[in-house]
C-alpha positions as CSV (number, residue, x, y, z in Angstrom):
1,M,390.7,158.5,61.1
2,S,392.7,157.0,58.3
3,L,395.9,155.0,58.7
4,N,398.6,155.7,56.2
5,V,400.3,152.3,56.0
6,S,403.0,151.8,53.4
7,V,403.7,148.5,51.9
8,I,407.2,147.2,52.3
9,S,408.4,145.2,49.3
10,V,410.3,142.1,50.2
11,K,413.2,141.1,48.1
12,P,415.2,137.9,48.5
13,C,418.6,138.7,49.9
14,G,420.3,135.3,50.0
15,A,423.1,136.3,47.5
16,E,423.9,139.5,49.5
17,A,423.9,137.7,52.8
18,N,426.2,134.9,51.4
19,M,428.6,137.4,49.9
20,A,428.8,139.4,53.1
21,K,429.5,136.2,55.2
22,H,432.2,135.2,52.7
23,L,433.8,138.6,52.8
24,A,433.7,138.8,56.6
25,A,435.1,135.3,57.0
26,D,438.0,136.1,54.7
27,A,438.7,139.4,56.3
28,S,438.8,137.9,59.8
29,F,441.1,135.2,58.7
30,E,443.5,137.6,57.0
31,S,443.6,139.8,60.1
32,A,444.2,136.8,62.4
33,N,446.9,135.7,60.0
34,A,448.6,139.1,60.1
35,C,448.3,139.1,63.9
36,M,449.9,135.7,64.0
37,N,452.7,136.8,61.7
38,T,453.3,139.9,63.9
39,F,453.5,138.0,67.2
40,G,455.6,135.2,65.6
41,G,456.2,132.4,68.0
42,F,454.6,134.3,70.8
43,G,451.3,133.9,68.9
44,F,451.1,130.3,70.2
45,V,451.5,131.3,73.9
46,D,448.3,131.2,76.0
47,E,449.0,134.6,77.5
48,Y,448.2,136.5,74.4
49,A,445.2,134.5,73.1
50,V,446.3,135.0,69.5
51,E,446.2,131.3,68.8
52,R,442.6,131.0,70.0
53,K,441.5,133.8,67.8
54,F,443.3,132.3,64.9
55,R,441.4,129.0,65.4
56,E,438.1,130.8,65.8
57,T,438.5,132.7,62.5
58,R,439.2,129.5,60.7
59,M,435.8,128.3,62.0
60,F,434.1,131.2,60.3
61,Q,435.1,129.8,56.9
62,T,433.5,126.5,57.6
63,A,430.5,127.0,59.9
64,P,427.5,127.3,59.6
65,V,427.9,127.4,55.8
66,S,431.3,126.8,54.2
67,N,432.8,129.3,51.8
68,N,432.8,126.6,49.1
69,L,429.0,126.3,49.5
70,I,428.7,130.0,49.2
71,K,430.7,130.1,46.0
72,N,428.4,127.3,44.7
73,F,425.3,129.2,45.6
74,I,426.6,132.4,43.9
75,A,427.6,130.5,40.8
76,T,424.3,128.7,40.3
77,K,421.7,131.2,41.6
78,V,423.3,134.5,40.7
79,L,425.5,133.9,37.8
80,G,423.3,131.1,36.3
81,L,426.2,128.7,35.8
82,P,425.4,125.0,35.6
83,R,425.9,122.7,38.6
84,S,429.1,120.8,38.6
């Protein structure tokens, strides 16, 4: 009995993961901002929970890795630019 085991090649995906996190954080913030603009002053009322979602989307841009650190990683590791 022979086992046909294929070898999975592993490729580092740090750049792709960082870019996906950056895109998702920006998209969520833009959608929350559009929602806040649509609701206007009612966006700050507790009944609609728009303000809470707006605060949460701002957190995505800073935690666990800030968007500035992501840009730094892409610049140095992917584009090969010098550290500043």
